[in-house]
N, C-alpha and C positions, 0 to 999 in steps of 0.2 A: 544460367549464370546467378549467381547467391543473391538474396535478399532482405537486410536484415533490419529485423528491429530490435529495440532495446526499451527494456522494462526495469520497472523500479519497486521493489519490495514496499512490505507495510508491517504494521505492529507483531513483533513474534520474533523478528529478524535481530533484533538486536542484543549486542552481548560487550561488556567491559572490554576494552580495548581499541574495537573497531574505529578503523579510519587514522586510525594513530601511525600505519605503514605510510598511509599516503601523506599526510601533513609531513611526516620525514624528508620525505623523497621528493616530493614535487611541489616547487613552489606556487603551482596553480591552486593546488588543495590546500595548500595553508590560507591562501588569501579567501577560501569558501569560509574554512573553519572563523577563521576573523571575523569575516563578514556578517557570520549568524551570530557568534559570541556579543558582536557590538550591538545587534540589531536587536536583540534578547536582552540586552543590558548584565548578562551574568555568564560564568564563565561554562557554558554547556559543554566544549570542548572537553576541558580537565574531568569532566565528572564520565564525560565518554573515555577517554582514553587510562581513566584510573580511577575512577568512583567506585559509589558504593551499587551493586548490582538491585538491587530494589529502589533505590532512587532511579535510576537509571529507566527503568519499566515504567515509573510513572508515566501515565498517556502523554502530561502536559511535555515531560522532557524525551520522552522515545519517539515522539513526532518529530518535532523539529532534528532530532539527532541523527534521526534516518535520514531524513530528508538531505542532513549537511553531509552525512556519509556518500551517499549518490552522488550530492553534486561534486561532490571533491571528486569522485572519479569519473564523472564527466568529464571534469577541466584538466583532470589530467591526461583523459585518452585525446581532449583536443589536442592540449599542449604539445603532447610526447609526438601524437600523430600529425601535427601541423595542420589539423582542418578543422572544420565543425559538424557538427554530430549531425546535422542534419544534410551534409554531402553525402553520408552514409547510410542514415536511415529513410524506411520507407514509410515505419508507424512506427508509433511510441506509446505505452500505458504504463499502468503501474498500479498497484493494490493498493487499495484506499487511500490511507495518507499517500504513498507512493504516484497517485494521480499528480498532487502536488510537483513533485522531482519531475515526472514527464513532462509538467507542463513549465515547469523554468526551464528543463534540459531544452525545451522548443522557443525558450524566450518569453513565452506569456506573461510569466510571474517573473519577478525580480529573484533574485537570494534572500536578500532581505527579507523584503515584502513575505515570500515564501516561508519562511520561518516564523516571521511572525503572526501569518494566518494560523499558522500550525501548533503556535503554541493556545492561541485564544484556542482554536479547535479541541486540543487538548485539555482544555481547561472549561471548555462551554461544556463536553459532553460527561466531565465528570459531575458538574453542577447539576446537571438534565436530573439526576436519578440518584440518591441518595445508596453511600457505599453500603455494599451486603445486599440491597434489595433487588438487583437483577446483576445476570450474567451470560451467561454464553457456553455452548456446550458442541462439540465435534464430534458430530455421524459418523462413520467410518463406514463404505463399504455399501454406501443406498446411492438412488438417484433421485431428482427433484421432488419427483412425483412419490416417492415414500416420504423423503422426508416432509411434504406436508400434509400427509397422512398422521404422519406421528406428531406433527405439531396441532393438527385438529383435534386428535385424540388427548393430548395430554394439557392443550392449554385450559379447559375448563374455564372458559369465559374469561381467562386473564390472557396478556400481550403474549405471542411466541412465535416468534417467525423468523422465514430461513434469512439468514443476515449474508452468509458468504455460500455462493456453487463456484467450489476451486475446483472443481474436475477431478479426474480419478474414483471417484465413489465417495470422496470427501465433502462435505457439506455441514456448516456451521450455523446453528440457529441460536435466537436470540431473544431473550425476554425477562419476565418475572421469574425471580431465581424461583419460586415455587414450581411452575412452571417449566421450567426448567429439569428440576428434578425427577418431577413426573416423564418428561422426555427422553431421561436417561431410562428411566423404569421402563416405560413403554417399549422404547427403540430394542431393550434385551428380551422383552416380551417377544418382539413380533421377529427376533433372532438375528437382528444386525451385528455385523461384527464387534464394530468397537463403539461406543458412546462413552464420552470423556468430557468432564467439565472443564472449561481454560479458566489456567490462570489470570484472567483479567477483572479490570474493578468496574464496569458497569455493562451496559446491554449495549453494544455500539454496533448500527445500523439495523435497529428497530424504529419503531414510531414511539417509543419511549424518549425516542432522542430528541423528539421536537422540539423541546426548549433549545440543545444547541443548536438546531437546524434554522431555528429564529436568527439566534447571537449571529451566525456564519452568516445568514443572509444580509443583517444589515454590514459588518464587518468586509461581505464582500463587494456591496455596493458602493463604497468608495477606493475600494483595492484598483492599481492598475492593471487591465487586462488587455494582451496586446494577441494581436493574430499569433496562433503559432507558425514556426516556418517549417513542423511536421504535421501532418495529421496525428491526432491524439485518440484513443480508443477509449472513449468514457467508460466507467463502472456499471453505471446504472443502465448504460444502453446497450453496452457491446456494440457501436458503432462507434467510427469515426468522425471527429466531430472539430471544425476550425473556427466556429464563429464566436467572437469574446462572447457575446450576450449567453450565445445559448452555453458558454462553458459555465459562466457564471451561474446560472441556470441548475445545471448538471450536478455541480461541487454541492450547492444548498441541497438538494434531490440525495445527492451520496450518503450524506449523515443518517436520513432513515432509510434507504433502500438498502437493496442487495445489491453487493459486489459479485458482478456474472462477471465471473472470471473464466470460468468455463468456456463461457461462448465467447469471450476475449479473444481467447486464444485461437478458438476453432477459427473467429473472422478473420485474422491476423493470417492463418493458414491459408482461407478461403478467397484471400487478395494476395497470394503468391510468395507468401513468407516462407524463406526455407533455411535462416536461423534466426536463433535468438538470443540477446545477451542481456544477462541480468547483471543491472550497476549498482553496486553499492552491499551492502552488508547482507551476509550469508548467500544459502541459494536455494530457499524453499522454492520461488518460481520455477526455476531451472525442472527442480522433483515433478511440478504440477506438470508443467510441460511435457515432460517425458511419457506420463500416464494420459494425457490428453491426446496428445499428438508425437507420437513415438517416431514422425519422417522429419520432427522439426528437428536443426541440432543446435541444443542447447548450451549457454555456458553465462559461467558467472564472471564479475570481473569487483572485487572491492581491495585487493592490495595489488603494490607496484609489479609482481611476479606476474600476475592475470593478468595487469594492466596491458602489460609490455606482449605478453602470449597473446592478447586479443589485437591486439595492431597486426601483427601476422597476417589475423586471415582477415583483416579489411581492405 
């Protein structure tokens, strides 16, 4: 018997035009984009469908935009299939901001509340470190212990930490820009296959994000969080969570903590998941899943045709 998990992408999956076909095809998706626009008091959907790529990539826009596309896909799947996601899903998870998408899909967060929290999260992350002072780099062909050794050697007393353990030999480090530059040099000296600086505007998922974590703690303290209709695997523990108070606490920790994606996918497999479906923009998480757990049947759905194809398998 197939056991289904649904996962939600993070930053880097955005592209101009995303979500537009869902908006045109499904009234349930249109309602999501409208709710997000109204919650933020701007025309984010216009930016997503036909705007400037650099403006869309700004973290305060990319975060709620990717959330909107993922929830538009969820609502399309539910309205076309005549079911609730909870009827089909054993587990949910999301990569970084995607955890908010997973929580909204599980009914823990409302769509408007999720969009506002992610707009704030993006702004708070950008405020935490002046532009140009921090960054991130992807190390390809490494495991966690090798990445830690590179961080230890390259840090020289400056902040340099593992931000994402994405699996398949891909680890992202985050910290002070000078330490990031040294990490790339050290990685090459260690014979690492590839080390490349990422086009991001801040050192996400590092201790440098502590001011942003404090802002999110204040915002989440007043947010309404319900118990999820489906267990969600949290980024920072790679374990399922159902208690709203714990979810609130883990979302704060997530701002400075490591996204343990490799372990999250392994946890899904250990819990019996056979099929993983990525809802929203792009197919980054499908690609990672194939490297982490080749036995998982992975698919993505972010367009009407993909939604229709997915419905046939559920």
